C-alpha positions in Angstrom: 54.5 98.3 181.6 52.1 97.9 178.4 48.9 95.9 179.7 47.3 93.4 177.7 43.6 94.1 176.7 41.0 91.7 176.9 41.3 91.5 172.8 45.1 90.8 173.5 46.1 93.9 172.5 49.0 96.3 173.6 49.5 99.6 173.8 52.7 100.5 170.9 52.5 104.2 170.2 50.0 107.0 171.1 47.9 106.1 167.9 49.0 102.7 167.4 48.2 99.2 169.2 49.8 95.4 168.6 48.5 92.0 168.9 51.1 89.1 168.4 50.3 86.4 166.1 50.8 83.0 167.4 53.4 81.9 164.6 56.9 82.5 166.0 59.9 80.3 164.1 63.2 81.3 162.5 62.1 84.5 160.2 59.5 85.7 161.7 60.6 85.9 165.6 58.3 86.2 168.5 55.5 86.2 165.6 53.9 88.6 162.9 53.0 91.9 164.5 49.5 93.2 163.4 48.8 96.7 164.2 45.2 98.6 165.0 45.3 101.9 164.3 43.0 104.7 165.3 42.9 108.0 166.6 41.5 108.4 170.4 37.5 108.3 170.3 37.2 107.6 166.6 34.6 105.3 165.6 36.6 103.1 163.4 40.3 101.3 163.3 42.4 100.4 160.6 44.6 97.1 160.6 48.1 96.7 159.3 48.9 93.3 158.5 46.3 90.7 159.9 49.1 87.6 159.8 48.3 84.7 159.8 45.3 82.2 159.3 44.7 82.3 162.9 40.8 82.7 164.1 41.5 83.9 167.7 44.1 86.4 166.6 41.5 87.9 164.0 38.8 87.9 166.2 41.0 90.0 168.8 42.3 92.3 166.2 38.1 92.8 164.8 37.3 93.4 168.7 39.1 96.7 168.8 36.6 98.4 166.7 34.7 99.0 163.9 37.8 98.0 160.9 37.3 100.9 158.4 40.3 99.6 156.2 43.2 96.8 156.3 46.7 97.8 155.1 49.4 95.3 153.9 53.0 96.0 154.0 54.1 93.4 151.6 53.4 89.8 150.2 54.9 87.2 152.4 52.0 84.7 154.0 52.8 85.5 157.5 51.5 89.2 157.0 48.7 88.2 154.3 47.8 84.6 154.6 44.4 86.0 156.8 43.6 89.0 155.0 40.8 87.4 152.7 39.1 86.1 156.0 39.5 89.0 157.7 38.0 90.7 155.1 34.9 88.5 155.6 34.7 89.1 159.2 34.9 92.9 159.2 33.8 93.8 155.8 36.4 96.1 155.4 38.5 96.2 152.1 42.4 95.1 152.1 44.6 97.4 149.9 48.6 96.5 149.3 51.0 97.9 146.5 50.5 94.7 144.6 47.2 94.1 143.3 46.8 90.4 144.0 46.7 91.0 147.9 44.1 93.4 147.6 40.2 92.5 148.7 37.9 94.6 147.3 40.7 97.8 147.5 42.4 99.7 144.9 46.2 99.0 145.0 48.2 101.7 146.8 50.3 103.9 145.2 53.2 105.7 146.3 53.2 108.3 148.5 49.2 108.2 148.9 47.7 110.4 151.7 45.0 108.3 153.7 42.8 109.6 156.4 41.2 106.2 158.0 40.4 105.3 161.9 41.0 109.4 162.4 44.4 109.5 161.4 46.7 110.4 158.6 48.5 107.8 157.1 51.3 108.4 154.2 52.1 105.7 152.0 56.1 104.9 151.8 57.1 102.5 148.7 59.8 100.7 150.4 61.1 98.2 147.8 64.2 96.4 149.0 63.2 93.3 151.4 60.4 92.6 148.5 59.6 94.7 145.0 56.4 95.4 146.8 57.2 96.8 150.5 55.6 99.9 151.4 56.0 101.2 154.8 53.3 103.7 156.5 54.2 106.8 158.0 51.9 108.7 160.8 53.1 111.9 160.9 50.8 112.7 164.1 51.7 109.9 166.7 53.3 111.2 169.3 56.2 114.1 169.3 58.3 112.5 166.2 55.8 110.7 164.6 55.9 106.8 164.1 56.1 104.6 161.0 55.1 100.6 160.1 57.8 99.6 158.9 56.7 95.9 158.1 60.1 93.5 157.2 62.2 96.7 155.9 63.1 97.6 159.4 62.6 94.8 162.2 62.5 95.4 166.1 65.6 93.1 166.2 68.0 91.8 163.9 68.3 92.7 160.1 66.2 92.2 157.1 66.4 89.4 154.4 66.0 90.2 150.8 63.9 88.1 149.4 66.2 88.5 146.0 65.6 88.6 143.2 62.4 90.2 144.3 64.6 92.3 146.4 67.3 93.8 145.8 70.4 95.4 147.7 70.2 98.8 145.6 66.7 99.4 146.6 66.9 98.6 149.7 69.8 100.9 150.7 68.0 103.7 148.4 64.7 103.0 150.6 67.0 103.5 154.0 68.4 106.7 152.4 64.6 107.7 152.1 63.8 106.5 156.1 66.3 108.9 156.8 65.0 111.8 156.1 62.0 111.2 158.6 64.0 111.8 161.7 63.9 109.8 165.1 60.2 108.4 164.0 59.3 105.4 166.8 59.5 102.2 164.8 56.4 99.8 164.6 58.3 96.5 163.2 56.3 93.6 161.3 58.5 91.4 163.9 60.4 92.1 167.3 59.8 94.9 169.9 58.5 98.6 169.1 62.3 100.5 168.7 62.3 104.6 169.7 64.7 106.0 167.2 64.0 105.4 163.3 67.4 107.4 162.2 69.5 106.1 164.8 68.4 102.3 163.2 68.6 103.5 159.8 72.4 103.7 160.6 72.6 100.7 162.0 71.2 99.0 159.2 73.8 100.9 156.9 76.8 99.8 158.4 75.5 96.5 158.8 75.1 96.4 155.0 78.0 98.1 154.3 80.5 95.6 156.8 78.4 92.7 155.2 80.2 94.0 151.3 83.5 94.2 152.7 83.0 90.8 153.7 81.3 89.4 150.6 84.2 91.0 148.4 87.0 89.5 150.7 85.3 86.1 150.2 84.8 86.7 146.1 88.6 87.6 146.3 89.3 83.9 148.0 86.6 82.0 145.9 86.9 83.2 142.3 84.8 86.0 141.0 82.9 83.5 139.4 81.6 82.6 143.2 78.3 81.2 143.9 75.9 82.5 146.6 76.1 79.0 148.6 80.3 79.6 148.6 79.8 82.7 149.3 77.5 82.2 152.5 80.3 79.5 153.3 82.6 81.8 154.5 80.5 84.7 155.7 77.8 82.9 157.1 79.9 79.9 158.4 78.0 80.6 161.9 73.8 80.8 160.6 71.9 77.7 161.7 70.6 75.6 159.3 67.2 76.9 159.6 68.4 80.3 158.5 70.6 79.1 155.7 68.9 79.5 152.7 67.9 83.1 153.8 71.7 83.8 154.1 72.2 82.4 150.7 69.5 85.1 149.5 71.3 87.8 150.9 74.6 86.9 149.6 73.0 86.3 146.2 71.2 89.6 146.6 74.9 91.3 147.8 77.3 89.5 144.9 74.2 91.0 142.2 74.7 94.7 143.7 78.7 93.9 143.4 78.9 92.7 140.2 76.2 95.6 138.7 79.1 98.0 139.5 76.9 99.8 142.0 
């Protein structure tokens, strides 16, 4: 059973610990997972997604060790809101794929290999949830490696595509790339750690194909010019009101994908 440290961190893999941010909600599930990455005996750490502006949460992350680098999985505020404040607390640069979310650091590049906190970290471009989404692959973390997925793959439920910035074509291509990593441990931005990336990718693929069939059927019912809201009434009729807008975004992304002839 994982034990909570004085800094609020729980061991999530051989090379990572996680602290749950106090921002639960319909889109953030239990809250944002902020990760601390470090090799045993390392004199420094890497923090991934400092999360919301909450001083106790940030100080808990900073207490885990000297922060060498801060990495961002994507632009959404529940992952990035505290970036500037955390950089002030720690003096560490913040690097993201989108330059707008960097603080005293260079933008990340696809397939860039980082070495920080005593750990090799590979940057994997993962557009789909958002255009700037990335995952961080830790090949030496346990027997099969691990991957910090942000919101690209969650610990529970499925990912919303933030259309038009995020697209289904990009997302399906990202799933194909992730499938090549095999049964890595999944360290998601929300929800619990999952043991097998390859299994989750198959589940996500099946879910998308099932939804696409439902969208096609709904369009046949409503008509070829069906709007996202009309299709959502049929396909997502059971979703709570507080996630209805997210459902419509996903429908819009799927309609665009189907209408493009993909």
